[in-house]
Every structure is written in structure tokens, then in C-alpha cells.
C-alpha positions as CSV (number, residue, x, y, z in Angstrom):
1,X,9.3,8.5,20.2
2,X,7.8,9.4,16.9
3,X,4.4,8.1,16.0
4,X,5.1,8.5,12.3
5,X,6.7,6.0,9.9
6,X,9.5,7.0,7.6
7,X,8.4,5.7,4.2
8,X,11.0,4.7,1.6
9,X,10.8,3.0,-1.7
10,X,11.7,-0.3,0.1
11,X,8.7,-0.2,2.6
12,X,6.2,2.0,0.8
13,X,4.2,-0.6,-1.1
14,X,4.2,-3.0,1.9
15,X,2.9,-0.2,4.2
16,X,0.1,0.8,1.8
17,X,-0.9,-2.8,1.1
18,X,-0.8,-3.9,4.7
19,X,-2.8,-1.0,6.1
20,X,-6.2,0.1,5.0
21,X,-5.7,3.8,6.0
22,X,-2.4,5.5,5.5
23,X,-1.7,9.2,5.6
24,X,1.5,10.4,3.8
25,X,3.3,13.6,4.3
26,X,5.7,14.5,1.5
27,X,8.3,16.8,2.9
28,X,11.9,18.0,2.9
29,X,14.3,19.2,5.5
30,X,14.9,22.6,3.7
31,X,11.2,23.4,3.4
32,X,9.9,25.9,6.0
33,X,6.2,25.1,5.7
34,X,7.1,21.4,6.0
35,X,8.8,22.1,9.3
36,X,5.8,24.1,10.5
37,X,3.4,21.2,9.5
38,X,5.5,18.5,11.2
39,X,4.3,19.0,14.8
40,X,0.7,19.4,13.6
41,X,1.1,16.0,11.7
42,X,2.8,14.4,14.7
43,X,-0.1,15.5,17.0
44,X,-2.7,14.1,14.6
45,X,-0.7,10.8,14.5
46,X,-0.9,10.7,18.3
47,X,-4.6,11.5,18.3
48,X,-5.3,8.7,15.7
49,X,-3.3,5.7,16.8
50,X,-5.4,3.4,14.7
51,X,-4.1,5.0,11.5
52,X,-0.7,4.9,9.9
53,X,1.0,8.2,9.5
54,X,3.9,8.0,7.0
55,X,6.4,10.6,6.0
56,X,8.3,10.7,2.7
57,X,11.4,12.8,2.6
58,X,11.3,13.9,-1.1
59,X,15.1,14.6,-1.0
60,X,15.9,11.0,0.1
61,X,13.1,9.4,-1.9
62,X,12.8,11.2,-5.3
63,X,11.3,8.2,-7.0
64,X,8.3,8.1,-4.7
65,X,7.8,11.9,-5.1
66,X,8.0,11.4,-8.9
67,X,5.7,8.4,-8.9
68,X,2.9,10.5,-7.3
69,X,3.7,13.6,-9.3
70,X,4.4,15.7,-6.2
71,X,5.0,19.2,-7.4
72,X,5.1,21.2,-4.2
73,X,5.7,20.3,-0.6
74,X,4.4,19.7,1.9
75,X,1.8,17.6,0.2
76,X,-0.6,15.5,2.3
77,X,-2.0,12.3,0.7
78,X,-4.5,9.9,2.2
79,X,-4.6,6.3,0.9
80,X,-7.5,4.0,1.8
81,X,-7.6,0.4,0.6
82,X,-4.7,1.3,-1.8
83,X,-6.7,4.2,-3.3
84,X,-5.5,7.8,-3.0
85,X,-8.7,9.5,-1.7
86,X,-7.1,12.9,-0.9
87,X,-4.0,14.8,-2.0
88,X,-3.4,18.4,-1.4
89,X,-0.3,20.6,-1.2
90,X,0.2,23.0,1.6
91,X,0.6,22.9,5.3
92,X,-2.8,22.3,6.8
93,X,-3.8,24.0,10.1
94,X,-4.6,21.5,12.8
95,X,-8.4,22.0,12.5
96,X,-8.3,21.4,8.8
97,X,-6.2,18.3,9.2
98,X,-8.6,16.9,11.8
99,X,-11.5,17.6,9.4
100,X,-9.8,15.9,6.4
101,X,-9.1,12.8,8.5
102,X,-12.7,12.8,9.7
103,X,-14.0,13.0,6.2
104,X,-11.6,10.3,4.9
105,X,-12.7,8.0,7.8
106,X,-16.4,8.4,6.7
107,X,-15.8,7.6,3.0
108,X,-17.7,4.7,1.7
109,X,-14.8,2.9,-0.1
110,X,-17.2,0.7,-2.2
111,X,-18.7,3.9,-3.5
112,X,-15.2,5.4,-4.2
113,X,-14.1,2.3,-6.1
114,X,-17.4,2.4,-8.1
115,X,-16.8,6.1,-9.1
116,X,-13.2,5.3,-10.1
117,X,-14.3,2.3,-12.2
118,X,-16.9,4.6,-13.9
119,X,-14.3,7.3,-14.6
120,X,-12.0,4.7,-16.1
121,X,-14.6,3.3,-18.4
122,X,-15.5,6.9,-19.6
123,X,-12.0,7.9,-20.3
124,X,-9.2,5.4,-20.7
125,X,-6.1,6.9,-19.1
126,X,-2.6,6.0,-20.1
127,X,-1.3,5.7,-16.5
128,X,-2.1,7.4,-13.3
129,X,0.0,7.8,-10.1
130,X,-1.6,4.8,-8.5
131,X,-0.4,2.4,-11.3
132,X,3.0,4.1,-11.5
133,X,3.7,3.4,-7.8
134,X,3.1,-0.3,-8.0
């Protein structure tokens, strides 16, 4: 049984709202690096049962890929408290993925929100991916 959740435009918002820590793998069936990354991602999901590991098939869910401005796949995104704290294209090796998860776990989300608020007051932005996805 897979320990990852298939994310669609129907369940995406609910999943991100209901869980404080969600990893998202944007992928497609035809993408070689995505297929190489899949077992690494799956293994990380099994090693971190307290976190939600989602997968977005960019072919089946083009609106989600567009909302987050996904340019290349695979792209890994980590969302904590509905804030994207990490987004990086490319298939991460197992050690790098473990490291990224560890760093994201240690983040002080109050500090992150404070930094985001400061950035927004300094430069009013039209619309970022976070708002587009809501």
C-alpha cells in the first residue's frame, strides 16, 4: 500500500488546510527523473508517518501545477501551516531529501510568518502562488 496521497484540485486545499506539514511531489508518468525519485519519496513517506506526503500528477492536474508555477518536474514543495517553506525542482537523492525534511521540521513557523509579513510590507506583490492556489 502506498504511503503517499494523490493530490487533485478537489482534495488539495483540504489536505493542506487540515495538515500542518505536507510534502508535495509534482511529477508526471513520462518523466524519467520523476520515476527515479518516486521510490526515494515513498521511502521517506514510510520513514515519516507523522507527515503527509502528497503527489500531484501534473498531466492530470495542470491547474495545480500552474497555480504553483511549476516549470520543471519533479519539483518538491513543502508546505507548513499553509506556507510553502521549500520548493525545488530536481530529483533529490535520499540523503538530501532526509536533510530537507529535517530542516523543515526545525523551522520556527512564527519566525517564517514574521519574515513573510515583513517582505510583504516592503514590496506589495500582485499575487503569489500561495494566493493563487486558494
